[in-house]
C-alpha positions in Angstrom: 15.6 -11.5 -10.7 17.6 -8.3 -10.2 20.2 -7.1 -12.7 22.7 -4.3 -12.4 22.5 -3.0 -15.9 19.9 -2.8 -18.7 22.4 -4.4 -21.0 22.1 -7.8 -19.3 18.3 -8.0 -19.1 17.8 -9.8 -22.5 20.5 -12.5 -21.9 19.3 -12.9 -18.3 15.7 -13.5 -19.3 16.4 -16.1 -21.9 17.2 -19.2 -19.7 14.3 -21.5 -19.3 14.6 -21.2 -15.5 13.5 -17.6 -15.5 9.8 -17.0 -15.0 8.7 -14.4 -17.5 5.7 -12.6 -16.0 6.9 -9.0 -15.7 9.8 -6.7 -16.2 9.9 -3.8 -13.7 12.3 -1.1 -14.8 13.4 2.5 -14.2 13.7 4.7 -17.2 17.1 6.0 -16.2 19.3 2.9 -16.0 23.0 2.7 -16.1 24.4 2.2 -19.6 21.0 2.1 -21.4 17.7 3.7 -20.8 14.5 1.8 -19.8 13.1 2.8 -23.2 16.0 1.1 -25.0 15.4 -1.9 -22.8 11.7 -1.9 -23.7 12.5 -1.7 -27.4 14.9 -4.7 -27.2 12.3 -6.8 -25.2 9.5 -6.0 -27.6 11.7 -6.8 -30.6 12.7 -10.2 -29.2 10.3 -13.0 -30.3 10.8 -14.9 -27.0 10.2 -11.9 -24.7 7.9 -9.6 -26.6 4.8 -10.7 -24.6 6.3 -9.9 -21.2 4.6 -6.8 -19.8 7.0 -3.9 -18.9 6.2 -1.7 -15.9 8.1 1.5 -15.8 8.7 3.3 -12.5 10.2 6.7 -13.1 10.8 10.1 -11.7 9.8 11.6 -15.0 6.7 13.6 -14.6 6.6 16.1 -17.4 3.6 16.5 -19.7 3.9 13.9 -22.4 6.3 11.6 -20.6 3.7 8.9 -19.9 2.7 8.8 -23.5 6.3 8.7 -24.6 7.1 5.8 -22.2 4.0 3.9 -23.2 4.7 4.4 -26.9 8.2 3.2 -26.2 6.9 -0.2 -25.3 6.1 0.0 -21.6 2.7 -1.4 -20.7 2.2 0.7 -17.5 3.8 3.8 -16.1 4.1 4.7 -12.5 5.5 8.0 -11.5 7.7 8.4 -8.4 7.3 8.9 -5.7 4.8 6.0 -5.9 2.7 4.6 -3.2 3.7 1.0 -2.4 0.0 0.0 -2.8 -0.1 1.4 -6.4 3.1 -0.5 -7.3 1.9 -3.8 -5.7 -1.5 -3.6 -7.4 0.2 -3.1 -10.8 2.6 -6.1 -10.2 -0.3 -8.3 -9.0 -2.3 -7.4 -12.1 0.4 -8.7 -14.4 1.7 -11.6 -12.4 -1.8 -13.0 -11.7 -2.7 -13.1 -15.4 
């Protein structure tokens, strides 16, 4: 599923028809940040076990730690190799 704003992720993920294997997010989203999104997901009892993969252009020292501490399970810095991204997605979806 693709959404246009971080604000609609939680309501979009709640219907039973949505498979809840992985949330792939950018940190810089319209209206809310990916870190806010991660916080909302991890605080929701129905969604808290969904892994969050953050793909971002942030690359400063300490950003990965900040993003992981913010609730994201894996951090991939852009520009990312497609193989790296696919391996991360497969790791979470296959489990």
